[in-house]
RODOSE-157775 format. One record per residue (C-alpha): residue in three letters; x negated, y negated, z. Coordinates in steps of 0.1 Angstrom, whole numbers, padded with zeros to 4 digits. Layout:
// RODOSE-157775
<res->ALA; xx->X; yy->Y; zz->Z> .
...
This chain:
// RODOSE-157775
<res->PHE; xx->-0001; yy->-0004; zz->-0002> .
<res->GLY; xx->-0030; yy->-0022; zz->-0003> .
<res->ASP; xx->-0014; yy->-0038; zz->-0031> .
<res->LEU; xx->0014; yy->-0053; zz->-0012> .
<res->PRO; xx->0013; yy->-0094; zz->-0016> .
<res->LEU; xx->0000; yy->-0111; zz->0016> .
<res->ASP; xx->0034; yy->-0127; zz->0022> .
<res->ARG; xx->0037; yy->-0093; zz->0042> .
<res->LEU; xx->0009; yy->-0095; zz->0059> .
<res->PHE; xx->0033; yy->-0121; zz->0083> .
<res->SER; xx->0065; yy->-0113; zz->0074> .
<res->ASP; xx->0072; yy->-0102; zz->0112> .
<res->ALA; xx->0050; yy->-0133; zz->0125> .
<res->PRO; xx->0072; yy->-0165; zz->0120> .
<res->GLU; xx->0052; yy->-0180; zz->0151> .
<res->PRO; xx->0022; yy->-0198; zz->0145> .
<res->VAL; xx->-0010; yy->-0165; zz->0141> .
<res->LEU; xx->-0042; yy->-0173; zz->0156> .
<res->GLY; xx->-0032; yy->-0205; zz->0165> .
<res->VAL; xx->-0025; yy->-0215; zz->0127> .
<res->GLY; xx->0011; yy->-0212; zz->0111> .
<res->ALA; xx->0018; yy->-0184; zz->0089> .
<res->VAL; xx->0029; yy->-0205; zz->0057> .
<res->SER; xx->-0005; yy->-0229; zz->0064> .
<res->LEU; xx->-0026; yy->-0195; zz->0068> .
<res->LEU; xx->-0011; yy->-0184; zz->0038> .
<res->GLU; xx->-0021; yy->-0210; zz->0018> .
<res->LEU; xx->-0057; yy->-0211; zz->0031> .
<res->LEU; xx->-0062; yy->-0175; zz->0019> .
<res->ARG; xx->-0048; yy->-0181; zz->-0014> .
<res->ALA; xx->-0069; yy->-0208; zz->-0021> .
<res->LYS; xx->-0099; yy->-0185; zz->-0020> .
<res->ARG; xx->-0080; yy->-0162; zz->-0044> .
<res->LEU; xx->-0070; yy->-0136; zz->-0024> .
<res->SER; xx->-0034; yy->-0123; zz->-0037> .
<res->THR; xx->-0032; yy->-0093; zz->-0021> .
<res->ILE; xx->-0036; yy->-0069; zz->0010> .
<res->LYS; xx->-0062; yy->-0050; zz->-0008> .
<res->ASP; xx->-0084; yy->-0085; zz->-0017> .
<res->LEU; xx->-0083; yy->-0093; zz->0024> .
<res->VAL; xx->-0091; yy->-0065; zz->0040> .
<res->HIS; xx->-0124; yy->-0056; zz->0027> .
<res->LEU; xx->-0141; yy->-0091; zz->0034> .
<res->PRO; xx->-0163; yy->-0089; zz->0062> .
<res->PRO; xx->-0153; yy->-0104; zz->0096> .
<res->TRP; xx->-0182; yy->-0132; zz->0093> .
<res->GLU; xx->-0168; yy->-0144; zz->0062> .
<res->LEU; xx->-0134; yy->-0147; zz->0068> .
<res->ARG; xx->-0148; yy->-0165; zz->0104> .
<res->ASP; xx->-0156; yy->-0188; zz->0078> .
<res->TRP; xx->-0135; yy->-0197; zz->0055> .
<res->LEU; xx->-0108; yy->-0204; zz->0081> .
<res->LEU; xx->-0128; yy->-0216; zz->0110> .
<res->ILE; xx->-0119; yy->-0196; zz->0136> .
<res->THR; xx->-0142; yy->-0172; zz->0164> .
<res->GLU; xx->-0154; yy->-0140; zz->0146> .
<res->GLU; xx->-0131; yy->-0122; zz->0168> .
<res->GLU; xx->-0103; yy->-0142; zz->0159> .
<res->ALA; xx->-0114; yy->-0126; zz->0123> .
<res->ILE; xx->-0116; yy->-0095; zz->0131> .
<res->LEU; xx->-0080; yy->-0093; zz->0150> .
<res->LEU; xx->-0068; yy->-0108; zz->0119> .
<res->LEU; xx->-0085; yy->-0078; zz->0093> .
<res->ARG; xx->-0069; yy->-0052; zz->0125> .
<res->LYS; xx->-0036; yy->-0066; zz->0113> .
<res->ALA; xx->-0040; yy->-0063; zz->0074> .
<res->TRP; xx->-0050; yy->-0033; zz->0080> .
<res->SER; xx->-0022; yy->-0016; zz->0104> .
<res->THR; xx->0003; yy->-0036; zz->0075> .
<res->CYS; xx->-0008; yy->-0011; zz->0047> .
<res->ALA; xx->-0014; yy->0017; zz->0068> .
<res->VAL; xx->0011; yy->0048; zz->0064> .
<res->LYS; xx->0029; yy->0046; zz->0103> .
<res->PRO; xx->0029; yy->0079; zz->0118> .
<res->VAL; xx->0067; yy->0101; zz->0120> .
<res->SER; xx->0077; yy->0131; zz->0144> .
<res->ALA; xx->0083; yy->0164; zz->0128> .
<res->TRP; xx->0117; yy->0160; zz->0150> .
<res->GLU; xx->0126; yy->0127; zz->0123> .
<res->LEU; xx->0119; yy->0147; zz->0094> .
<res->ALA; xx->0136; yy->0172; zz->0101> .
<res->THR; xx->0165; yy->0151; zz->0111> .
<res->GLN; xx->0165; yy->0132; zz->0077> .
<res->SER; xx->0163; yy->0156; zz->0057> .
<res->HIS; xx->0195; yy->0173; zz->0065> .
<res->ALA; xx->0213; yy->0134; zz->0071> .
<res->ILE; xx->0202; yy->0124; zz->0036> .
<res->PRO; xx->0220; yy->0144; zz->0005> .
<res->ARG; xx->0194; yy->0154; zz->-0019> .
<res->SER; xx->0207; yy->0162; zz->-0060> .
<res->ARG; xx->0197; yy->0193; zz->-0073> .
<res->LEU; xx->0164; yy->0195; zz->-0091> .
<res->ALA; xx->0149; yy->0229; zz->-0100> .
<res->PRO; xx->0169; yy->0245; zz->-0131> .
<res->LEU; xx->0164; yy->0279; zz->-0114> .
<res->PRO; xx->0184; yy->0285; zz->-0081> .
<res->SER; xx->0161; yy->0308; zz->-0061> .
<res->LEU; xx->0138; yy->0279; zz->-0070> .
<res->GLN; xx->0156; yy->0256; zz->-0054> .
<res->ALA; xx->0163; yy->0276; zz->-0023> .
<res->ALA; xx->0127; yy->0273; zz->-0022> .
<res->LEU; xx->0124; yy->0238; zz->-0026> .
<res->GLY; xx->0149; yy->0231; zz->0000> .
<res->GLY; xx->0167; yy->0190; zz->-0001> .
<res->THR; xx->0133; yy->0171; zz->0004> .
<res->PRO; xx->0118; yy->0155; zz->-0021> .
<res->ALA; xx->0082; yy->0169; zz->-0036> .
<res->LEU; xx->0053; yy->0166; zz->-0061> .
<res->LEU; xx->0056; yy->0191; zz->-0087> .
<res->GLU; xx->0034; yy->0204; zz->-0110> .
<res->VAL; xx->0045; yy->0226; zz->-0139> .
<res->ALA; xx->0021; yy->0244; zz->-0159> .
<res->GLY; xx->0022; yy->0269; zz->-0185> .
<res->ALA; xx->0006; yy->0278; zz->-0224> .
<res->PRO; xx->0020; yy->0255; zz->-0252> .
<res->GLY; xx->0057; yy->0268; zz->-0263> .
<res->VAL; xx->0062; yy->0280; zz->-0227> .
<res->GLY; xx->0090; yy->0257; zz->-0216> .
<res->LYS; xx->0077; yy->0233; zz->-0197> .
<res->THR; xx->0092; yy->0204; zz->-0211> .
<res->GLN; xx->0129; yy->0223; zz->-0212> .
<res->PHE; xx->0121; yy->0224; zz->-0171> .
<res->CYS; xx->0121; yy->0190; zz->-0169> .
<res->LEU; xx->0145; yy->0182; zz->-0197> .
<res->HIS; xx->0171; yy->0205; zz->-0170> .
<res->ALA; xx->0158; yy->0188; zz->-0143> .
<res->ALA; xx->0167; yy->0152; zz->-0157> .
<res->ALA; xx->0199; yy->0162; zz->-0166> .
<res->LEU; xx->0210; yy->0178; zz->-0131> .
<res->THR; xx->0198; yy->0147; zz->-0115> .
<res->ALA; xx->0208; yy->0124; zz->-0137> .
<res->ALA; xx->0250; yy->0144; zz->-0137> .
<res->SER; xx->0247; yy->0141; zz->-0099> .
<res->GLY; xx->0242; yy->0103; zz->-0101> .
<res->GLY; xx->0205; yy->0096; zz->-0096> .
<res->GLU; xx->0184; yy->0076; zz->-0122> .
<res->VAL; xx->0154; yy->0094; zz->-0139> .
<res->PHE; xx->0124; yy->0079; zz->-0150> .
<res->TRP; xx->0108; yy->0098; zz->-0184> .
<res->LEU; xx->0072; yy->0092; zz->-0185> .
<res->ASP; xx->0063; yy->0102; zz->-0221> .
<res->ALA; xx->0031; yy->0106; zz->-0230> .
<res->GLU; xx->0031; yy->0135; zz->-0255> .
<res->ARG; xx->0059; yy->0126; zz->-0276> .
<res->SER; xx->0078; yy->0154; zz->-0265> .
<res->PHE; xx->0113; yy->0137; zz->-0253> .
<res->SER; xx->0145; yy->0147; zz->-0267> .
<res->ALA; xx->0179; yy->0128; zz->-0256> .
<res->GLN; xx->0196; yy->0152; zz->-0281> .
<res->ARG; xx->0185; yy->0180; zz->-0261> .
<res->LEU; xx->0191; yy->0163; zz->-0226> .
<res->LEU; xx->0230; yy->0155; zz->-0240> .
<res->GLU; xx->0235; yy->0188; zz->-0249> .
<res->MET; xx->0226; yy->0202; zz->-0211> .
<res->LEU; xx->0246; yy->0173; zz->-0199> .
<res->GLU; xx->0278; yy->0178; zz->-0218> .
<res->HIS; xx->0277; yy->0218; zz->-0205> .
<res->LEU; xx->0279; yy->0201; zz->-0170> .
<res->GLN; xx->0298; yy->0169; zz->-0175> .
<res->PRO; xx->0314; yy->0171; zz->-0206> .
<res->GLY; xx->0325; yy->0141; zz->-0226> .
<res->GLU; xx->0323; yy->0105; zz->-0218> .
<res->VAL; xx->0304; yy->0117; zz->-0183> .
<res->ALA; xx->0277; yy->0130; zz->-0199> .
<res->MET; xx->0271; yy->0100; zz->-0219> .
<res->GLN; xx->0269; yy->0080; zz->-0190> .
<res->ALA; xx->0251; yy->0108; zz->-0171> .
<res->LEU; xx->0224; yy->0097; zz->-0205> .
<res->GLN; xx->0224; yy->0063; zz->-0195> .
<res->ARG; xx->0207; yy->0071; zz->-0160> .
<res->VAL; xx->0178; yy->0086; zz->-0175> .
<res->ARG; xx->0153; yy->0058; zz->-0191> .
<res->HIS; xx->0123; yy->0067; zz->-0212> .
<res->LYS; xx->0089; yy->0052; zz->-0216> .
<res->VAL; xx->0064; yy->0061; zz->-0240> .
<res->CYS; xx->0029; yy->0063; zz->-0218> .
<res->GLY; xx->-0006; yy->0065; zz->-0240> .
<res->SER; xx->-0035; yy->0057; zz->-0215> .
<res->LEU; xx->-0043; yy->0072; zz->-0181> .
<res->GLN; xx->-0048; yy->0034; zz->-0165> .
<res->GLU; xx->-0013; yy->0027; zz->-0179> .
<res->LEU; xx->-0001; yy->0058; zz->-0159> .
<res->HIS; xx->-0013; yy->0047; zz->-0131> .
<res->SER; xx->-0003; yy->0009; zz->-0129> .
<res->ILE; xx->0035; yy->0025; zz->-0131> .
<res->VAL; xx->0028; yy->0049; zz->-0106> .
<res->SER; xx->0012; yy->0017; zz->-0083> .
<res->GLU; xx->0043; yy->-0002; zz->-0096> .
<res->LEU; xx->0068; yy->0023; zz->-0085> .
<res->SER; xx->0049; yy->0028; zz->-0047> .
<res->GLN; xx->0047; yy->-0012; zz->-0043> .
<res->SER; xx->0086; yy->-0008; zz->-0046> .
<res->LYS; xx->0090; yy->0019; zz->-0024> .
<res->ALA; xx->0068; yy->0004; zz->0004> .
<res->ALA; xx->0089; yy->-0031; zz->0000> .
<res->ALA; xx->0125; yy->-0002; zz->0007> .
<res->VAL; xx->0153; yy->-0024; zz->0008> .
<res->GLU; xx->0140; yy->-0060; zz->-0006> .
<res->GLN; xx->0138; yy->-0041; zz->-0039> .
<res->PRO; xx->0165; yy->-0023; zz->-0060> .
<res->ALA; xx->0164; yy->0020; zz->-0055> .
<res->LEU; xx->0137; yy->0039; zz->-0067> .
<res->PRO; xx->0146; yy->0067; zz->-0095> .
<res->ALA; xx->0157; yy->0095; zz->-0080> .
<res->LEU; xx->0133; yy->0113; zz->-0102> .
<res->VAL; xx->0103; yy->0109; zz->-0119> .
<res->VAL; xx->0086; yy->0130; zz->-0149> .
<res->ILE; xx->0055; yy->0131; zz->-0161> .
<res->ASP; xx->0051; yy->0146; zz->-0194> .
<res->SER; xx->0023; yy->0153; zz->-0195> .
<res->VAL; xx->-0007; yy->0146; zz->-0175> .
<res->ALA; xx->-0029; yy->0164; zz->-0193> .
<res->ALA; xx->-0024; yy->0146; zz->-0222> .
<res->VAL; xx->-0035; yy->0116; zz->-0213> .
<res->ALA; xx->-0061; yy->0125; zz->-0191> .
<res->ARG; xx->-0082; yy->0142; zz->-0220> .
<res->ARG; xx->-0077; yy->0112; zz->-0241> .
<res->GLU; xx->-0091; yy->0098; zz->-0211> .
<res->SER; xx->-0121; yy->0119; zz->-0213> .
<res->GLU; xx->-0127; yy->0111; zz->-0247> .
<res->GLN; xx->-0133; yy->0073; zz->-0241> .
<res->SER; xx->-0152; yy->0077; zz->-0206> .
<res->SER; xx->-0171; yy->0101; zz->-0186> .
<res->ILE; xx->-0158; yy->0130; zz->-0166> .
<res->PRO; xx->-0168; yy->0114; zz->-0130> .
<res->ARG; xx->-0147; yy->0087; zz->-0139> .
<res->ARG; xx->-0119; yy->0106; zz->-0154> .
<res->GLN; xx->-0116; yy->0127; zz->-0119> .
<res->ALA; xx->-0115; yy->0096; zz->-0097> .
<res->ALA; xx->-0087; yy->0082; zz->-0121> .
<res->LEU; xx->-0067; yy->0112; zz->-0118> .
<res->SER; xx->-0080; yy->0116; zz->-0074> .
<res->SER; xx->-0061; yy->0078; zz->-0070> .
<res->LEU; xx->-0032; yy->0089; zz->-0094> .
<res->ALA; xx->-0028; yy->0122; zz->-0077> .
<res->SER; xx->-0025; yy->0100; zz->-0041> .
<res->LEU; xx->0001; yy->0072; zz->-0055> .
<res->LEU; xx->0023; yy->0098; zz->-0065> .
<res->LYS; xx->0018; yy->0116; zz->-0028> .
<res->VAL; xx->0028; yy->0083; zz->-0014> .
<res->LEU; xx->0054; yy->0081; zz->-0034> .
<res->VAL; xx->0073; yy->0108; zz->-0019> .
<res->ALA; xx->0062; yy->0111; zz->0010> .
<res->PRO; xx->0091; yy->0108; zz->0038> .
<res->SER; xx->0095; yy->0072; zz->0054> .
<res->ILE; xx->0110; yy->0067; zz->0088> .
<res->SER; xx->0135; yy->0039; zz->0084> .
<res->ALA; xx->0168; yy->0058; zz->0069> .
<res->GLU; xx->0171; yy->0030; zz->0044> .
<res->ALA; xx->0138; yy->0037; zz->0031> .
<res->ALA; xx->0140; yy->0074; zz->0035> .
<res->SER; xx->0168; yy->0075; zz->0009> .
<res->ASN; xx->0148; yy->0060; zz->-0014> .
<res->VAL; xx->0122; yy->0088; zz->-0020> .
<res->PRO; xx->0119; yy->0099; zz->-0055> .
<res->SER; xx->0109; yy->0136; zz->-0064> .
<res->VAL; xx->0082; yy->0135; zz->-0089> .
<res->VAL; xx->0079; yy->0165; zz->-0118> .
<res->VAL; xx->0042; yy->0166; zz->-0136> .
<res->THR; xx->0035; yy->0191; zz->-0164> .
<res->ASN; xx->-0001; yy->0206; zz->-0174> .
<res->GLN; xx->-0013; yy->0223; zz->-0197> .
<res->VAL; xx->-0039; yy->0257; zz->-0196> .
<res->MET; xx->-0072; yy->0260; zz->-0208> .
<res->GLY; xx->-0088; yy->0289; zz->-0225> .
<res->ASP; xx->-0071; yy->0317; zz->-0245> .
<res->PRO; xx->-0037; yy->0326; zz->-0231> .
<res->SER; xx->-0036; yy->0357; zz->-0250> .
<res->GLY; xx->-0070; yy->0370; zz->-0240> .
<res->GLY; xx->-0061; yy->0398; zz->-0219> .
<res->SER; xx->-0072; yy->0386; zz->-0187> .
<res->ALA; xx->-0061; yy->0354; zz->-0158> .
<res->ALA; xx->-0099; yy->0352; zz->-0155> .
<res->SER; xx->-0098; yy->0339; zz->-0190> .
<res->THR; xx->-0072; yy->0311; zz->-0186> .
<res->ARG; xx->-0067; yy->0280; zz->-0159> .
<res->VAL; xx->-0049; yy->0250; zz->-0153> .
<res->SER; xx->-0063; yy->0215; zz->-0169> .
<res->LEU; xx->-0081; yy->0190; zz->-0151> .
<res->GLY; xx->-0103; yy->0205; zz->-0130> .
<res->GLN; xx->-0107; yy->0213; zz->-0088> .
<res->VAL; xx->-0097; yy->0173; zz->-0081> .
<res->TRP; xx->-0064; yy->0176; zz->-0093> .
<res->HIS; xx->-0059; yy->0212; zz->-0085> .
<res->HIS; xx->-0066; yy->0204; zz->-0046> .
<res->ALA; xx->-0044; yy->0176; zz->-0051> .
<res->VAL; xx->-0008; yy->0186; zz->-0063> .
<res->ASN; xx->0014; yy->0203; zz->-0032> .
<res->TRP; xx->0037; yy->0228; zz->-0055> .
<res->ARG; xx->0026; yy->0245; zz->-0082> .
<res->LEU; xx->0050; yy->0264; zz->-0109> .
<res->VAL; xx->0030; yy->0284; zz->-0133> .
<res->LEU; xx->0052; yy->0295; zz->-0166> .
<res->SER; xx->0046; yy->0324; zz->-0190> .
<res->HIS; xx->0053; yy->0343; zz->-0218> .
<res->VAL; xx->0047; yy->0378; zz->-0192> .
<res->PRO; xx->0047; yy->0387; zz->-0165> .
<res->PRO; xx->0023; yy->0375; zz->-0139> .
<res->GLY; xx->-0009; yy->0396; zz->-0135> .
<res->PRO; xx->-0043; yy->0402; zz->-0146> .
<res->THR; xx->-0032; yy->0397; zz->-0184> .
<res->GLY; xx->-0029; yy->0358; zz->-0178> .
<res->PRO; xx->0000; yy->0341; zz->-0192> .
<res->GLY; xx->0003; yy->0356; zz->-0227> .
<res->SER; xx->0003; yy->0337; zz->-0258> .
<res->LYS; xx->0038; yy->0328; zz->-0279> .
<res->GLU; xx->0030; yy->0358; zz->-0299> .
<res->GLN; xx->0034; yy->0383; zz->-0272> .
<res->ALA; xx->0068; yy->0371; zz->-0256> .
<res->ASP; xx->0094; yy->0393; zz->-0248> .
<res->PRO; xx->0115; yy->0393; zz->-0283> .
<res->PHE; xx->0147; yy->0388; zz->-0257> .
<res->GLY; xx->0132; yy->0352; zz->-0249> .
<res->ARG; xx->0124; yy->0364; zz->-0210> .
<res->ARG; xx->0101; yy->0344; zz->-0194> .
<res->TYR; xx->0087; yy->0339; zz->-0156> .
<res->LEU; xx->0080; yy->0310; zz->-0134> .
<res->LEU; xx->0051; yy->0314; zz->-0109> .
<res->VAL; xx->0053; yy->0297; zz->-0076> .
<res->GLU; xx->0014; yy->0297; zz->-0074> .
<res->LYS; xx->0011; yy->0271; zz->-0047> .
<res->SER; xx->0034; yy->0261; zz->-0021> .
<res->PRO; xx->0031; yy->0242; zz->0013> .
<res->CYS; xx->0063; yy->0262; zz->0029> .
<res->CYS; xx->0067; yy->0294; zz->0004> .
<res->ALA; xx->0052; yy->0325; zz->0000> .
<res->THR; xx->0042; yy->0333; zz->-0035> .
<res->LEU; xx->0076; yy->0337; zz->-0058> .
<res->THR; xx->0083; yy->0354; zz->-0092> .
<res->ILE; xx->0113; yy->0341; zz->-0109> .
<res->PRO; xx->0125; yy->0355; zz->-0144> .
<res->PHE; xx->0144; yy->0335; zz->-0169> .
<res->ASN; xx->0154; yy->0326; zz->-0206> .
<res->ILE; xx->0162; yy->0292; zz->-0217> .
<res->CYS; xx->0197; yy->0289; zz->-0240> .
<res->GLU; xx->0221; yy->0259; zz->-0247> .
<res->ARG; xx->0222; yy->0252; zz->-0210> .
<res->GLY; xx->0186; yy->0249; zz->-0202> .
<res->LEU; xx->0169; yy->0277; zz->-0180> .
<res->LYS; xx->0189; yy->0302; zz->-0170> .
<res->GLU; xx->0178; yy->0326; zz->-0146> .
<res->LEU; xx->0175; yy->0362; zz->-0151> .
<res->SER; xx->0180; yy->0390; zz->-0125> .
């Protein structure tokens, strides 16, 4: 939350701060070209002392206040449990078994898999479920794979007629061409969440399809360490976005995020060791939920290629990583309604 404006530092302090009115203190800081809390917290106390003509102890107190303003407030497990039951959540997961595993809390989901296995179909179905229940959806499209016609087809199976068209209007789409642009958009959403009731409600679902596409373009233009640092920063912002809030007003304004990713290697190589989820170890450990879609049952043979797929369209979703769910494999296929769970 370090990108918050300086005004937030004194929003709860109308009385003088360090013997100076809050408005006057803001003017003094802005005169030094400081506009956000991040600009302030990285200043050394002695420099702030000379700028504001205060003692070094007072400068340290001001910096402590700045750090506490942008720090995440602690919350008890009891409060989290109470909020998860009190705030109704729309269904996010297209498959009932996956929805039961997710529960009702917002989550950061990574959906990975080989080309053509159904990652975008998963996202479209999740968007249709969210929009049909009245939630807003923000789709960040890095691969130009979004299909409004396919989304409408799914919505019409959930809410036929004019209601489906109204739900379609709750889905907003934006083409995203670079990792920097994606980072800026997510940062803006995180700042809106931090502003809580002062800003319009956040979307109920944010879809990024796919993070691997923008990361690949970044690696073509810059070094691997720089790309990994950008991915780490993006993952941190996404976690802030889905993190639960203390106040009831802010807790109802927490979105879920679905991010698609690719797999590296040869899916038809006959070995799980020949393929792995893209973007390296930094991103691998940053995501809390990882869903891997495959054409063949999960196992030592790897995810399989489109040519190895079941002739009847049977595919598999593996919950590979989760903070609260054991490893789970769900068979499914893709039909006009979207993803359909199989027995």
